[in-house]
MIFIFI-521835 format. One record per residue (C-alpha): residue in one letter; x, y, z. Coordinates in steps of 0.5 Angstrom, whole numbers, padded with zeros to 4 digits, always signed. Example, Ala and Ser with C-alpha at 12.3 -4.5 7.8 and 13.67 -1.06 7.14 Angstrom:
REM MIFIFI-521835
A+0025-0009+0016S+0027-0002+0014
END
This chain:
REM MIFIFI-521835
M+0235+0189+0251A+0235+0190+0259K+0232+0186+0263R+0226+0188+0267D+0226+0188+0275Y+0224+0182+0278Y+0220+0185+0283E+0216+0189+0277I+0215+0183+0273L+0211+0180+0279G+0208+0187+0281V+0210+0187+0288K+0215+0191+0293R+0222+0189+0295S+0219+0189+0302A+0214+0183+0300T+0214+0177+0304D+0214+0170+0301I+0207+0169+0302E+0206+0176+0298L+0211+0173+0292K+0207+0167+0291S+0200+0170+0291S+0202+0175+0286Y+0206+0170+0282R+0200+0165+0282T+0195+0170+0280L+0199+0173+0274A+0201+0166+0272K+0194+0164+0271E+0192+0170+0267C+0198+0169+0262H+0198+0161+0262P+0199+0158+0255D+0193+0153+0256R+0189+0160+0257N+0192+0164+0252A+0193+0159+0246G+0197+0161+0240D+0199+0168+0244K+0206+0169+0244E+0206+0175+0248A+0202+0171+0254E+0208+0165+0253R+0213+0171+0254R+0210+0174+0260F+0209+0167+0263K+0216+0165+0262E+0218+0172+0265L+0214+0171+0271N+0217+0164+0272E+0224+0166+0272A+0223+0172+0276Y+0219+0168+0281E+0225+0162+0281A+0230+0168+0283L+0226+0171+0289K+0223+0165+0292D+0229+0162+0294P+0232+0166+0300Q+0239+0166+0298K+0238+0168+0291R+0233+0173+0293A+0239+0176+0297A+0244+0176+0292Y+0239+0179+0287D+0238+0185+0292Q+0245+0186+0292F+0248+0185+0285G+0241+0185+0281H+0241+0181+0275A+0249+0180+0275A+0248+0175+0281F+0246+0170+0276E+0250+0172+0270G+0253+0165+0267G+0248+0161+0271M+0241+0161+0267G+0238+0155+0267G+0244+0152+0271R+0244+0148+0278G+0244+0155+0281G+0240+0159+0277P+0233+0161+0276G+0232+0157+0270F+0227+0151+0268G+0230+0146+0273P+0227+0141+0278D+0224+0147+0282F+0221+0150+0276A+0217+0143+0275S+0215+0143+0282S+0212+0150+0281M+0209+0148+0275S+0205+0142+0278D+0203+0147+0283I+0200+0152+0278F+0197+0146+0274D+0193+0144+0281D+0191+0151+0282L+0188+0151+0275F+0185+0144+0274G+0185+0141+0281E+0177+0142+0281F+0176+0139+0275M+0181+0133+0277G+0178+0131+0284G+0180+0137+0288R+0186+0140+0290R+0191+0136+0294G+0190+0135+0302Q+0183+0136+0302G+0178+0131+0304G+0171+0128+0302G+0172+0121+0303G+0179+0120+0298R+0185+0116+0299S+0191+0118+0303R+0198+0117+0301T+0198+0111+0305G+0193+0107+0301R+0188+0108+0307E+0181+0110+0304A+0175+0113+0308G+0169+0109+0308A+0163+0111+0305D+0157+0114+0309L+0150+0110+0309R+0143+0112+0310Y+0138+0108+0314N+0130+0110+0313L+0127+0109+0320E+0119+0109+0321I+0116+0111+0328T+0109+0113+0330L+0107+0120+0332A+0106+0117+0340E+0114+0115+0339A+0116+0122+0336Y+0112+0125+0342A+0115+0121+0348G+0122+0119+0344K+0125+0113+0344T+0131+0108+0344A+0131+0104+0337Q+0135+0098+0336I+0136+0097+0328R+0140+0092+0324V+0145+0095+0319P+0149+0091+0314A+0155+0094+0312S+0163+0093+0311V+0166+0093+0318K+0174+0093+0320C+0177+0086+0319E+0179+0083+0326T+0184+0078+0323C+0188+0083+0320S+0186+0089+0324G+0184+0093+0318A+0191+0093+0315G+0189+0088+0309A+0196+0084+0310K+0196+0077+0313P+0198+0077+0320G+0205+0077+0321T+0206+0081+0315K+0205+0088+0313A+0204+0092+0306K+0210+0095+0303T+0212+0102+0300C+0210+0102+0292T+0217+0102+0288T+0214+0105+0282C+0211+0112+0286G+0215+0111+0292G+0209+0111+0297M+0206+0118+0294G+0201+0114+0290K+0202+0119+0284V+0207+0119+0279R+0210+0125+0274A+0211+0125+0267S+0214+0131+0263Q+0211+0133+0257G+0215+0138+0254F+0214+0145+0258F+0209+0141+0263T+0210+0136+0268I+0203+0132+0269E+0201+0128+0275R+0197+0122+0275T+0195+0116+0279C+0200+0111+0280P+0198+0105+0275H+0202+0100+0279C+0199+0101+0286Q+0192+0105+0284G+0194+0111+0288R+0195+0107+0295G+0202+0108+0295E+0203+0101+0298M+0203+0094+0296I+0201+0088+0299D+0204+0081+0297D+0201+0077+0302P+0193+0079+0303C+0189+0077+0309A+0185+0071+0307D+0179+0073+0311C+0178+0080+0307G+0182+0079+0301G+0187+0085+0303S+0181+0090+0303G+0182+0091+0311R+0174+0090+0311V+0169+0085+0311Q+0161+0085+0311K+0157+0084+0317E+0150+0086+0320R+0151+0090+0326T+0145+0092+0331L+0146+0099+0333S+0142+0103+0338V+0139+0110+0336N+0137+0115+0341I+0130+0119+0338P+0129+0125+0342A+0122+0127+0344G+0119+0132+0339V+0123+0130+0332E+0119+0131+0326D+0118+0128+0319G+0124+0128+0315T+0129+0129+0321R+0136+0126+0320I+0140+0123+0326R+0148+0122+0325L+0152+0117+0328A+0159+0118+0327G+0164+0113+0325E+0158+0108+0324G+0158+0108+0316E+0162+0103+0312A+0169+0101+0314G+0175+0105+0311L+0179+0101+0306R+0186+0098+0309G+0185+0102+0316G+0182+0108+0313A+0177+0112+0317P+0170+0110+0317G+0164+0114+0314D+0158+0116+0318L+0151+0113+0318Y+0145+0117+0317I+0138+0116+0320F+0132+0119+0316L+0126+0119+0320S+0119+0118+0317I+0113+0119+0322K+0106+0114+0321P+0100+0118+0320H+0096+0117+0326E+0088+0115+0326F+0086+0121+0330F+0091+0126+0330Q+0094+0131+0325R+0101+0135+0327D+0103+0142+0325G+0109+0143+0328A+0109+0143+0335D+0101+0143+0335I+0096+0137+0335F+0089+0137+0332C+0084+0133+0333K+0077+0133+0330V+0071+0130+0335P+0064+0129+0333I+0059+0131+0338A+0051+0129+0338M+0047+0135+0336T+0044+0135+0343T+0051+0136+0346A+0052+0142+0342A+0045+0145+0343L+0045+0143+0351G+0052+0143+0353G+0056+0138+0356Q+0063+0135+0357I+0067+0130+0352D+0073+0126+0354V+0078+0126+0348P+0084+0122+0347T+0091+0125+0348L+0098+0123+0345E+0100+0121+0352G+0095+0115+0352T+0090+0118+0357T+0084+0122+0356T+0082+0129+0358R+0075+0132+0359V+0073+0138+0355K+0067+0142+0357I+0062+0144+0351P+0058+0150+0352E+0051+0150+0350G+0050+0153+0343T+0056+0150+0340E+0057+0150+0332S+0061+0145+0328R+0068+0147+0327K+0069+0150+0333Q+0076+0149+0336F+0078+0148+0344R+0085+0149+0345L+0089+0145+0350R+0095+0149+0352G+0101+0144+0353K+0098+0138+0350G+0101+0138+0344M+0108+0136+0341P+0115+0137+0345V+0119+0142+0342L+0126+0139+0340R+0131+0141+0345S+0127+0145+0350K+0122+0144+0355V+0116+0148+0351S+0111+0144+0348G+0106+0146+0343D+0098+0146+0344M+0092+0141+0342Y+0086+0143+0338I+0080+0140+0339E+0075+0141+0333V+0068+0139+0334D+0063+0136+0328V+0056+0137+0330E+0053+0130+0328T+0046+0130+0325P+0041+0125+0328K+0040+0119+0323N+0035+0113+0324L+0030+0116+0328T+0025+0112+0332R+0018+0115+0331K+0018+0118+0338Q+0024+0122+0337R+0021+0124+0330E+0015+0127+0334L+0019+0130+0339L+0023+0134+0333E+0017+0136+0330E+0014+0139+0336F+0021+0142+0337E+0021+0145+0330R+0014+0148+0331A+0016+0151+0337S+0022+0154+0334H+0023+0161+0333K+0028+0166+0330E+0032+0166+0337T+0033+0159+0337S+0036+0159+0330P+0038+0166+0328E+0043+0165+0323S+0038+0160+0318A+0032+0165+0320G+0036+0171+0318F+0039+0168+0312F+0032+0166+0309S+0029+0173+0311R+0034+0176+0307V+0033+0172+0301K+0025+0173+0302E+0026+0181+0302F+0031+0180+0296F+0026+0177+0291E+0020+0181+0294G+0024+0187+0292K+0026+0185+0285S+0018+0183+0283G+0016+0190+0286
END
């Protein structure tokens, strides 16, 4: 039976680029991979056919020979050093396929970050979290806070290398510095972490006495944190490179400051606006007047109360709220008054109030007078 054209097998044109060849090959190889088609002889045949075609066309010299002579270019060389068989190149391509199919289940594809270990044994440090509580006034004005953070830092004795001063790490002889070893199991080539160096790619025969070969030691540091004006509860501030030191000179992690704001005695916050409930005397509400209310600046501001002010009436003070983060705009402050009923009256005060009640008429308390008038009409209507 005549062999199928390699370009046809890979589903590409003869003018296809190397990138197009590789992309098509990987897509088709995944579809008919034996692990995804257990027991399917046709899938296994297609998989072998794909690999044969790709091995022939991915090499520029082999591809040029195939373009000129077709399959005759490889007669007598199948599986040999010059042919597109299952030699070292095939094992390499199989490893790539294995990475594509199973990489995300084995800790990610090669070359990606995420705090992993490099081929030189330098493992990135972990990120740290620090919870910092501030007052609402500090959130309003901003501040520079000093915090103490216990964490791993680079060992000064060995400069983070992990080896005793005057010595250095040696390349692992088992994996050749790759941190991984390969083992052939029949049709597949499996790659795993080197058991000798635990994936670091190097060995330290004479470790640093201060850090024990890790390249880092525990130490408490004092750091300055700039808290901008207008921060909200739950704001996260990142200090790059201030996390755990990396293993054997690896890149340090980051430090994340999570802010929480203490409840205030007088103020409640809603975004950039501030609310304050202020009790006022009944006489002030009835006759009108002025009150002095506190602000987050630490001062007081005067608010005019019109005569006849009722409870829950709000007065808006523009620009007296919280600063909006990274802008020159500020929210507003809202004063809500709560009219206080007089208590512990003296005899004289009671007499005056009784006299006021006798002299009162509908215009003085229109809401209550109107309500009770409607109630009376309602019940009189039902009795009639």
